C-alpha positions, 0 to 999 in steps of 0.5 A: 068281170071280177072273179072273187072266192065268193063268185067262185063259190056261187058259180059252183053252187050253180053247177050241180052234179048232173040229175039222174043216174049219169051212165043211164042219161049217156046211154039215152043219148046212144039211142041211135046206135042201140041196133049196132050196139045190139049186134055187136053185143050178140057177136061178142057174146057168140065169140065168147060162147065159141071159145067155151064151146071149143073148150067144152067140146075138145075136153069131151073129144079128147076123152072120148078118143081115149076109149078108142071108138070107131072113127066116125063117131067122133066126126061130129065132135071134129067138125064142131071143133074147127068150127068153133075154133074159126068161129071164135076168131071171125065173131070177134073180128065182126063184133070190133067192127060193129061195136067201134063203128057204133062207139065212134059215132057215139063220140062224135055226137057227143063232141059235136053236142058239147062243142054246140052247147059251148057256143051256145053258152059261151062266153057269159055261161062259162066264166069259170071254166078254163079252156084246158079243162074244156078241152079235157072234157071234150076230148079225154072224158068223151074218150072215156065214156067209149070204154063204157061201151067197148070195155063195159057194158059189151063185155058184160052182156057177153059175159051174163049171156056165156056164164048163164049158158055154161051154168045151164050146161052144167046143171044139165050134166050134174045139178051139184057142180052146176051149184059150184060153178054158179057160186063161183061165178056169182063171187067172180061176177057180182061179188068182186065187181061190186067191190071194184066199183065201190073202191074205183069210184072215188079213185076216179073222181080225184083222177078226173079232177087232178087231171083237169087241175094239171092240164090247166097248170100246164097250159098256164105255165106254158102260156106264162113262161116268159113271165114265170122265168123273169119272176124266178116262179118256173120252180114253184109251178113245176113243183106243183106239177110233180105234186100233180104227177104224183097223185095221177101216179097214185091213182094209177098204182091204186087202179093197177092193185085193185085190178091185179086183185080182181083178176087173180080172185077170178082166175082162182074162183074159176080153178076152185070151180074146176076143182069144186066141178071134179070133186062133185063128179067123181064119185058120180063116175065111179058110180057109173052114173055119169059118163067118164068123158063128161069128167072132162067136160066139167073139169075144163069149161070153168077154165075156159071162163077165166077170159070172160070173168076177168073181162068183167072185172075190166069192165067194172073199173071202166065203168067207174072211170066212165061214171066220172067222166059222164058226169063232167061231160053232162056238166058242159051239157046241163049248163043253163043257157044265160040267153034262152030263147022265149017260149014265143020266139016263133017269129022270123026276124023280118028283113030290113034294107034300110037298117035297124033300130036297136034300143036298149030300155031301162036294162039290168044284167048281171053275170052268171055267179055274182049277186048284183047286176053289172049294169042298171036301168041303162037305156040307149037307142042305136039309130040307123046311119047315126054313130054313138059313142059309149064313154066309161072308165074300166068297170063302168059296165060298157063290155056288159052292154055289149054282152046284152046287145050281142045276146050273150047275156039275159038281162035281169030287168028291161027290154031289147027293142028290134024295129019296134018289137020286143027281141025276145020273140026272135031267136038269139042267133037271128038277133046277133047275126045282126051285130058286127063286133070286134073286140081287144080279146077277139081271137085271131085264127092260125090261118091266112090273112084273108081266111081270118077275115072271111070268118065274118063274111065267107063268100067275100072275094080278095078285092073286098077283104083288101078294101077293109083292111085299108079302111081299118088301116091296113093297106100299107102293112098288107103291101109289106106282107111276103104272101099278101092276103095268103100270109099266115098268122100263126097261133093266136096271131103270134107273128103280128104286132098288136096294133095291127092284130087290133086293126085286123079284127077291126077289118073283119068286124067291117067286112061283115057289112051287118047293120049294127057295128059294136067296137070294144075299144078298137083303137087299144094297142095303137099310137095316138094318131092312128087312133084317132084316125080309126075312131073318126072313121068308125064314128063317121061311117053311114054306110047303107044305114048301119048303126055304130056303137063305139066303146071307148075310154078316150074323151077325144072320141066323143067329139065325132060322134052323133050321140055321147053316152056315159056310164060310170059304175054300171049306170048311165051318168050322162047323155048328150047329142 
């Protein structure tokens, strides 16, 4: 598939922002953890309330002790101070245990959901998202969503409970002091956070986008470091990376500046509330209408709320950051399935030990983000125990045919028939499990030779693995490996040559023993004699009624095939036996 600016523009239109409020949708996904989160919220509120109560009770105790009463009249307050002092730490510890357990479970569920969705829609559903961007959405963005719970909603819940309780206490002691505290709290926990959210929304969106672009640039630069150095273009890439770092630093400075303003304002407002409460209470104390010991309570309690109100500012920033992350995560979860199961997909795929008859009847298909079909009106038949050679130049639509057969791409017209039945009535994964596949871009895992092949059939023993390798022309190479089948391949199979890699992937497909074998240019990167031998082996297979489709541009391969289908410009241009 060729990606053009028009393709990118149409794909961006298809990947519209998630519908509904992103945070509410994320919260809906946390439903299994609501009980733990509510428990954590209550524990956090009680811990903050204990800190405020400790300050208020200590202020009362000190003031009352200054009047030299009998010690027994202070015992309840003394015990209360000790209780609140101990409770604050214990409750905060329990809150941390509960909230982090819930948050980690939510993160686990989100990451599993993202990977599951990617496995369902890839590769056709994600032609324009880079691997580094998807990695960032799966790791960094999900971590940012964790802050929605730990630094966002739970502190807000605790602040609402504690500030409401403190305001109620002030109204009981002195209504005018209660009004002063209420006004300052409204400014500190409502107006300032709203300002922070509005200011931070654009900042976090820019930061998330810049981070994705920077990660992609770093990944591409590392992958292409040899070419960049040879072409003298490394400096250009490094300059671009510095620009991304400058934008990241700018976003960080803006966050820090706004957070500092919010925190300073919150502290100032609580100081103002303390002064206002003193001004309101002093005349009442002088007139004998308010006990003098309560003056210390209304004066010092607002200062105990500083930690609570500053946490609200931090929570506002966390909400802005989590919103930007939620939009990116939901974009993955909302990616439409290019091969959705039919509404009639209720029938299990019946067993057939004699092989499968696969037919494409007048199939047309196009890749997401394009406005024309990549293949049009393609018909071919894969019969058990026969081989078919699909010939054509690059860009003729051969790989698109494979994508349709593998269930990665939904036909825009025509049908796929399996043993005489419409394949759309079966689950796509069941259909996919009929196909063994090898291609030039198949992945080599950073594990041993044997484990690389066993991804196709986990129950295969070493004898079967070695047999598949010999069949793929790797018997002699296997004998040279220092640890045999246990030899490690390294990242992306870096320790082996292109030809060895291609044959290793072919051996994996051969080991799968599936009814249909789809081979996409399996002789790439190998010498002519080896290529000819591999093609003859594939096209001559009759194992258990297996049907073989060899996709190639080599004219010499046609002679060994039972059926030859030629393609050009996305259509079948010739058909022979």
